[in-house]
LOMIDREN-311943 format. One record per residue (C-alpha): residue in three letters; z, y, x. Coordinates in steps of 0.02 Angstrom, whole numbers, plus 50000, padded with zeros to 5 digits. Layout:
<mardos>
ALAZYX
...
</mardos>
This chain:
<mardos>
MET574235422255525
LYS574195413455358
ALA572695416955248
THR573505423555088
SER575205430155034
ASN576235426654880
GLY576205445154835
SER577315460154862
PHE578415455554714
GLN578925439954811
GLY579535451154951
GLU578025448255064
ASN576965461555147
PRO575115457855110
LEU574635465955276
ASP575505451655367
TYR574175439655302
ALA572375437755358
LEU571395439555195
PRO572195455355120
LEU572205463555292
ALA570355459555317
ILE569965466755145
LEU570885482855189
GLN569975484055355
ILE568265481555275
CYS568595494555139
LEU569245507255265
VAL567755504555380
VAL566465505955240
VAL567235521855167
LEU567375530355338
THR565635525755400
ARG564775530355236
THR565695546955233
LEU565135550755410
ALA563355545455368
PHE563355557555221
MET564015571655333
LEU562685568155466
LYS561265566755341
PRO560775585355354
LEU560555582355542
ARG559385567755498
GLN560375555555605
PRO560185536655582
ARG561655527555505
VAL562025518555668
ILE562675535255738
ALA563955536455597
GLU564475518455624
ILE564725520555811
ILE565715536755785
GLY566735528355647
GLY567175513955762
ILE567715525855901
LEU568775536255779
LEU569705520755719
GLY570015515055898
PRO571225521056032
SER570165536756059
ALA570745544955895
LEU571705536955751
GLY572185522155860
ARG573245533855966
SER574545531555830
ASP575405515055868
LYS575995513955688
PHE574215515255621
LEU573515503055750
HIS574895490055726
THR574795491455536
VAL572925491655503
PHE572215483655662
PRO573635473155736
ALA573215462255885
ARG573505446355786
SER572095451055664
MET570765454055796
THR570185435955800
VAL569815436355613
LEU569005453555626
ASP567915448555774
THR567395432455688
LEU566855441555529
ALA565975454855633
ASN565025441855735
ILE564505432055580
GLY563805448355510
LEU562985451955678
LEU562265434355683
PHE561335436755519
PHE560835454655560
LEU560005448855721
PHE559145435455617
LEU558455449655508
VAL557905459455661
GLY556985444255727
LEU556215441655555
GLU555505459255558
LEU554775457655733
ASP553005450955720
ILE552575441655880
ARG550735441355831
ALA550735460355825
ILE551625461055993
LEU550335449356070
ARG548955460756003
THR549785476256073
GLY548515487556154
LYS548455491456338
LYS549185508856311
SER550745502956217
LEU550995488556338
PHE550985499856490
VAL552125512456402
ALA553355498356364
ALA553265491856543
ALA553595509156616
GLY554995511956489
ILE555855496056548
SER555525495256735
LEU555965512956790
PRO557645514056697
PHE558055496256754
VAL557775501256935
LEU558795517256912
GLY560135506856825
ILE560265496056980
GLY560515511657084
THR561835518156964
SER562735501356970
VAL562955503557158
VAL563795520557130
LEU564935513656994
ARG565435498357098
ASN565995509957237
THR567025520857120
ILE567705514656952
SER567055496756948
LYS567695489657112
GLY567835470857124
VAL566615465956987
GLN565315452357015
GLY563835460957096
GLY562325451657025
SER562855451256843
PHE563485469456846
LEU561825475056919
VAL560825466256781
PHE561995472356642
MET561795490456699
GLY559915488656712
VAL559785481156537
SER560945493956457
LEU559895508456525
SER558195500756484
ILE558465495456302
THR557545503756157
ALA558265500255984
PHE556805494255876
PRO557715495455706
VAL558475512555742
LEU556815519255806
ALA555935513455647
ARG557205522855542
ILE557035538855646
LEU555125538255637
ALA555205535755448
GLU556405550455428
LEU555265561555533
LYS553715555355436
LEU552935548955596
LEU552935530455552
THR551095529555506
THR550465541855636
ASP549675537055803
LEU551285542055890
GLY552315531155772
ARG551195516055793
MET551225517455982
ALA553125519755984
MET553425504555872
SER552245493555972
ALA553065498456136
ALA554815496556061
ALA554415479055996
VAL553845473656170
ASN555395482056243
ASP556525473056121
VAL555895455756167
ALA555985459856354
ALA557765466356333
TRP558325449956253
ILE557565439956395
LEU558465451156523
LEU560085449756423
ALA559955430756425
LEU559765431956614
ALA561275443456627
ILE562365431756522
ALA561825416556622
LEU562255425556784
SER563955431356720
GLY564495414356656
SER564825405756821
SER564925409057005
SER563805394057038
PRO561935398157038
PHE561525380156988
ILE562505381856826
SER561615398356788
LEU559925390056817
TRP560435375456706
VAL560935387656567
LEU559265396656579
PHE558285380456581
THR559225373556429
GLY558975390056337
PHE557115389256372
ALA557095371256307
PHE557945377156147
VAL556585390356121
VAL555225377156145
PHE556115365456022
ALA556235379655894
ILE554375383355909
LEU553775365255903
VAL554995357755778
LEU555895371155677
ARG554425382855650
PRO553335369655561
ALA554815365555447
LEU555035383955402
ALA553155385855377
LEU553185371155256
MET554555379655153
ALA553555395855154
ARG551975387055092
ARG552935378654951
SER553665395354895
ILE552285401154778
GLU552025419754753
GLY552775425654589
GLU553945410654568
PRO555795409854619
VAL556115402654791
LYS557095386454782
GLU558945388654817
MET558865373454933
TYR557645382655046
ILE558755398055057
CYS560255387155096
ALA559265377655229
VAL558735393755316
LEU560485401355317
SER561225385055381
LEU559875384055513
VAL560355401555575
LEU562165396055596
ALA561665379655678
ALA560525388655801
GLY561935400655839
PHE563085385955876
ALA561775377955988
THR561485393356097
ASP563345396756106
ALA563615378956166
ILE562245381356295
GLY563195396356361
ILE562015410656317
HIS562685418056154
ALA562665413255971
LEU561615428855934
PHE560125421856029
GLY559975406955915
ALA559955417855759
PHE558695429755838
ILE557525415355885
ILE557565408355708
GLY557085425655642
ILE555665426855768
ILE554885409955725
MET555015411755536
PRO553335414455448
LYS553125432855403
ASP551755430755273
GLY552005427755088
SER553565430654983
PHE554735418355071
ALA555285430155210
SER555505444555087
VAL556625434154974
VAL557695428555121
ILE557905446655175
GLU558435451855000
LYS559725437854993
VAL560525442155159
GLU560375460555200
ASP561485469255073
LEU563065459355111
VAL562745459255298
SER562205477355323
SER563435485255201
LEU565035475555232
LEU565015464155384
LEU563965473455512
PRO565045489455512
LEU566495478355568
TYR565585475455731
PHE565545494055766
VAL567415494855731
SER567705479955844
SER566725489155978
GLY567635505555942
LEU569325497255962
LYS568815492656140
THR568205510356176
ASN569515522156242
VAL568765539056285
ALA570435543956362
THR570065532456509
ILE568725545056563
GLN569865556656659
GLY569585568356804
GLY568045575956879
GLU567435559556953
SER567405550356786
TRP566555564556692
GLY565325566556835
LEU564905547956822
LEU564635550056633
VAL563395564156666
LEU562565553456801
VAL562355538656684
ILE561665549556543
CYS560445558556659
THR559895542156738
ALA559595534156568
CYS558615549156504
LEU557645551756665
GLY557125533656678
LYS556535531756499
ILE555755548856476
ALA554945550756647
GLY554225533156647
THR553545534556470
VAL552845552156493
ALA551995547956657
VAL551085532856587
SER550655541756424
ILE549855556456515
LEU548935544056625
PHE548155537256464
LYS547715555056411
VAL549015556456274
PRO549325574956229
ARG550785582356324
ASP551895586156173
GLU551555568756103
ALA551975560856271
PHE553665569756282
ALA554055565456101
LEU553655547256140
GLY554805547956292
PHE556295553956189
LEU555915541356051
MET555925527056175
ASN557615533156236
THR558405528156069
LYS559885516156085
GLY560745506555948
LEU561565490255901
VAL560775479656038
GLU561485491856166
LEU563235488956095
ILE562955470256097
VAL562515470956282
LEU564045481556320
ASN565235470756218
ILE564625454756299
GLY564855462956468
LYS566615468456419
ASP567085451156355
ARG566445443056514
LYS567455455056623
VAL565875462556697
LEU566275479856626
ASN568015487356634
ASP568735499556505
GLN568125515256592
THR566355509156625
PHE566255502556446
ALA566785519456373
ILE565515528656483
LEU564085517456427
VAL564565518556242
LEU564565537556251
MET562885536956341
ALA562145526556200
LEU562875538456070
PHE562235554156157
THR560455547956192
THR560225542356012
PHE560995558155938
ILE559815569856031
THR558235560255986
THR557915567355812
PRO558245585955846
ILE557265585956009
VAL555755576855936
MET555765588855787
THR555765603455910
ILE554415598056032
TYR553225588655916
LYS552525596855760
PRO551035586655698
ALA550855597555543
ALA550475612455655
ARG549005603655739
LYS547305610655694
GLU546205599155595
GLY544375597755635
GLY543265608555524
ALA543725622155401
TYR544625617155242
LYS543635626555110
GLN543255614354970
ARG544965614054887
THR544315612254708
VAL543055601954611
GLN542265618054546
ARG541235624754690
LYS539655634054734
ASP538925620254841
ILE538815606354712
ASN537995594654837
ALA539475594854957
GLU540485578854976
LEU541895577254850
ARG543515571054929
LEU544845563054819
LEU546625558254868
VAL547145544754745
CYS548995540054742
PHE549765524554665
HIS551485516454658
SER551065498654607
THR549675486854555
ARG549825493154377
ASN549105510054425
ILE547585502954515
PRO546325497554381
SER546365514354291
MET546305523854456
ILE544795513754514
ASN543925516454346
LEU544285535054360
VAL543545535154536
GLU542015525754474
SER541795538754337
SER541875552554470
ARG540515545054578
GLY539105556454521
THR537325555954587
ARG537385570354710
HIS536825569554890
GLY538545573054962
GLY539315557754882
LEU541145553554857
CYS542505549754985
VAL544135542454920
TYR545795541255012
ALA546875528154926
MET548715531654963
HIS550035518654925
LEU551705527354893
MET553125516754963
GLU554925521954946
LEU555975521155104
SER557665514055055
GLU559285513355153
ARG559055494655177
SER558685487655348
SER557155478455282
ALA556295495155263
ILE555765491655443
SER554585478455376
MET553575492755301
VAL552985496355478
HIS551905480855475
LYS551145485455305
ALA550825503155364
ARG550025496955524
LYS548875485455426
ASN548435499555306
GLY547645509055449
LEU546285495855471
PRO544715492955369
PHE545135482855214
TRP544155467355259
ASN545125465855423
LYS546725463655326
ILE546325450055201
ASN546485436455331
SER548295440855365
GLY548805427355243
GLY550015437955145
TYR549515438954962
ASN550965449354900
SER550805464854791
ASN550195474954939
GLY548835461854971
GLN548285462654789
MET548075481554803
VAL547035479254959
ILE545925466254875
ALA545635477454724
PHE545055492354826
GLU544075481554946
ALA543135473454802
TYR542715490554729
GLN542125497354896
GLN540945482654923
LEU540225484154747
SER539945502954755
SER539305516054874
VAL540985524654878
SER541925525955043
ILE543725520055019
ARG544975524055156
PRO546735516555148
MET548315526455180
THR550175523555161
ALA551585535855131
ILE553275528555180
SER554655540755141
ALA556215544055040
ILE555705547554861
ALA556455565054872
THR555275570055013
ILE553745559254981
HIS552845574354904
GLN552765581655080
ASP551795566355140
ILE550605568054992
CYS550275586555018
MET550125584855207
SER548875570755188
ALA547845580855064
GLN547835595155191
ARG547335583955337
LYS545975574755241
ARG545365591055162
ALA545425583854986
ALA544675593654840
ILE545805585654709
LEU547365575254718
LEU547605562054580
LEU549365556354535
PRO549975543354411
PHE551065550054269
HIS552905545754283
LYS552845536154119
GLN551975519754080
GLN551405513553911
ARG552325499053830
VAL551515485653723
ASP552035494953564
GLY551145510753623
SER552695520853668
MET552905528353841
GLU554265521853958
SER554905532854099
LEU554945526254277
GLY556385537954316
LEU556785555954354
ALA556345553754539
PHE554505550154504
HIS554485564454378
GLN555095576454512
VAL553815570054638
ASN552405575954523
GLN553255592654495
ARG553455595654682
VAL551645590954716
LEU551055603154582
ARG552055616654670
ASP551535613054849
ALA549795605154839
PRO548455612854952
CYS547085608254826
SER546835604654642
VAL547965591654562
GLY547645579354421
ILE549025569354333
LEU548365553754246
VAL549265548154089
ASP548645530354090
ARG548355521053928
GLY547255507754005
LEU545695517454052
GLY544345504054046
GLY545615490354010
THR546775480854127
THR545415476554254
GLN544145485754359
VAL542525489454264
SER540905487054360
ALA539695501654367
SER538435493254251
ASN539765490454118
VAL540535507854117
SER540475514853941
PHE541715529053920
GLN541875543153796
ILE542625558253885
VAL543195574153799
VAL543535590753888
ILE544685602653795
PHE544245620653845
TRP545325635753802
GLY544985646253955
GLY545685649554127
GLY545545641954301
ASP546325625154256
ASP545135622754109
ARG543645627754216
GLU544175614554343
ALA544305601554205
LEU542555606254144
ALA541845605154320
TYR542625587854342
GLY541965582454172
ALA540215588654215
ARG540225578054373
MET540805562854272
ALA539375565654149
GLU538145561754289
HIS538665543454274
PRO537425534454159
GLY538825525554065
ILE539815541154018
ALA539615552153865
LEU540425569353881
ASN540995580353739
VAL541585598053779
VAL542625606053641
ARG542915624553661
PHE544235633153555
VAL543875651453521
MET545215663153454
GLU544655675853324
SER545805688953399
SER546315683853573
GLY546935701153615
ALA546125715153712
GLU547475713453843
GLN546745696953904
VAL546065698154080
ILE544215702454068
ASP543845694554236
GLU544485677754173
LYS543405679354016
LYS541885682754124
LYS542235667454234
ASP542465656554080
GLN540825662254007
GLU539885659454170
CYS540615641954185
LEU540125637654007
GLU538365644554027
GLU538155634154184
PHE538695618654088
LYS537505622353944
VAL536065622954069
LYS536505605054121
GLN536595599153941
HIS534945590153949
ASN535245573853857
GLU536225565953715
SER537635560453831
MET538235578653847
LEU538835587553692
TYR539535605153675
GLU540415611853520
GLU541485626953477
MET542895628753354
VAL543515645753297
ILE545365646953256
ALA546095660553147
GLY547555664253260
LYS548985657153358
VAL549845650853200
ASP548375639553155
GLU549215624153225
GLN548545612053096
ALA546725616353134
VAL546995612553319
LYS547855596053280
SER546475590753160
SER545145594353289
LEU546065584753425
ASN546455570153310
SER544615568353270
LYS544315564553454
SER545815552753475
LYS544735537153489
CYS543925542853652
ASN544345534653819
LEU544885549953919
PHE545385567953886
LEU545165580954024
VAL546255596153997
GLY546835610854102
ARG548695612354128
THR548915630954091
PRO547615640253986
THR547615658954011
ILE547665663153825
GLU549095660753705
ILE548725645153602
PRO549525638453443
SER551285631853470
LEU551175613053442
ALA552775605353372
VAL552765591453501
LEU553325603553636
ASP555045604053558
GLN555235585453592
THR554435583253763
ASP555175583453937
CYS553475583954022
LEU553045602354026
GLU552115599954190
LEU550715593254078
GLY550585609853987
GLN550535612553798
ILE548945603153757
GLY549245589653888
SER550985586253821
TYR550305584253645
LEU548895572653700
ALA550115562153803
SER551355559953660
SER551495543253573
ASP551215551953405
PHE549455557253453
SER548605541453518
SER548965524753599
THR547235521853674
ALA546605538253749
SER547085541753929
VAL547375559853980
LEU546995568554145
VAL547905585154158
ILE547155596154294
GLN547875610954389
GLN546605620854489
TYR547085626554663
ASN547515645054660
PRO548305651654821
ILE548925667754739
GLN549715659054591
GLN550445645954709
VAL551445659154802
MET552055667054639
GLN552645650254570
ASP553605645154726
VAL555105655654675
VAL555075651054490
VAL554825632354510
GLU556195630454640
ASP557525628754504
SER556465617554393
ILE556565603154518
ASP558325600254457
LYS557885605754278
PRO556265596954234
ASN556225604354059
THR556025622054127
LEU554445620254230
PRO553395635854193
VAL551785633154097
</mardos>
């Protein structure tokens, strides 16, 4: 085929030429696979399922049954171009997979994960050998015995590391003990599978055992050369790529060219071009910004456009119609049962031996049974080398599809970590409490380094002097994107489970490392216990991670950053509707009190040491549970020697006899308790009487007189009807309440931060569930 046509107006059909036909094929594949992925999203299936199904639908099993469609869109003369594009995409994707596998982490894999991986490989491999005997005597007669045996063993023993990471992230298990064990075992499994695949390819290449040995020896020599020669060169490029500065284009070009050259070398050796790309990914330095920049340059084009072509290329070779008769369908059931039995039984047995809970062991077994792209690579290589015929190939593709499809629903059914009982009763859900000496637990959330100084200064202000002390859980909120490099979050999450000082020596001083250093420095300079956490989830569901963590850690208050950040000119810039909705959902579902921090540089842009803390804090008190919680929090802050607290109570002349008397009584008790503590000049209490709800100007004047303070503490929803401030007509942040919205507006102040607090109220929480449901899509209608 020629590359390009002269156009339809010249009487030429563009589909008779390589380039326009390839463009049509790519567009068709992308549209079909993305549509299927969207349809399967409610079932929480990984995208690889949609891509495999899309490839099968375009092949002779469905649409390809039409000769006109097949000869027009996927004619035989175009398959060389299609396969070449698909393999180039696959080459770079395997480079990305290798880049995201950390050999150091694999070498440090614990005994438990190592034995789980060994059992998950050995038992299905042995059963695969037995299955190969059955297939050779039925539908695969005449194939080469040794290579067929190894190919069957490998295809049944593989666990797809990238697909498993995506499933764990979707199920919110990535940072759990189960997720960490599964990822460690899968990483070991992945490397072992590639070694076995290299053996299978070497055995299938020639009938002479000496040639096979020579291929293996030369392949091993290439790996040694890559480690001793290529790795130092890549490490030099990584060291010269300074954090925060653009990576040189020459370095990117060198890496991409090296991937292609390594692919050529391993293809010339006789293994496969994919091995060279995978080895380059494995030996590349993982620390610093260099690897991240390379991933960003490569992944979008490869994952979105080129890689789906490989699934189509595979689907065009898959003809489900070849599975005919009781014998063929019986063999399909046999292969599926053997694959599941080997993986699940081996994993469960070893897990229980290591005293893993039974439901967790079975969940781990099904997770390790996940197949994916590497499985298809094995099968396609076997098909190309005439080791697998059409019928065997179709059976094994359907096996891979079925075992991966059932993983998510079965794990969701048998493993429910949220239902596990936590140690100890969860009683202290608010800052306001009877036992004032009990430990105060905070869950502090942050998106980026910009949130950290103010959050640390807020934590320092909350330290108090009580016997129970302060325990802080610092949760880094990380969005899980559709990109393949989201897998690299596994390594960050795994590191976040360790004490801070064990992580600094990792060598990676990216934004995540800066966050670690900031909290580690604060922990060492104070008596506060800081415990790191990570939430890796889609932004639409990350509130579930936040609320679940607050429940598990039995937090008394959950602190969130506001969805707007202050610009240099003092105005507030929104980070987007998604972050706005996260705060709304947390307010609705939180199992404890919630505070939203409108940050205007509390303490400046850096962490303030305890001896230098000098904050003016104002509590605005109208009445109600939220205001009482704000007052309790303020009273604790006032224990810090560097903090001056001013409580301003607004009293209505005629608040209405219909106001709940019980609430009035609680307000009065709370205020009397505070007045008893008012023992020095750092604590000031004042009252302001307002004529009525129309006295808006008096309220504004009083608030404006305090605008030079460092921090306002205000309840989200006072129980009495307060003057209607004009700013409410212009705000889209009603989750801050009336007073909070006014204090957070650019018209009020550009220096005073605001902490809007909602006290945990189980009765009110149930009542709001119905009302707030609609406000997630309509942020302006959140009830106040």
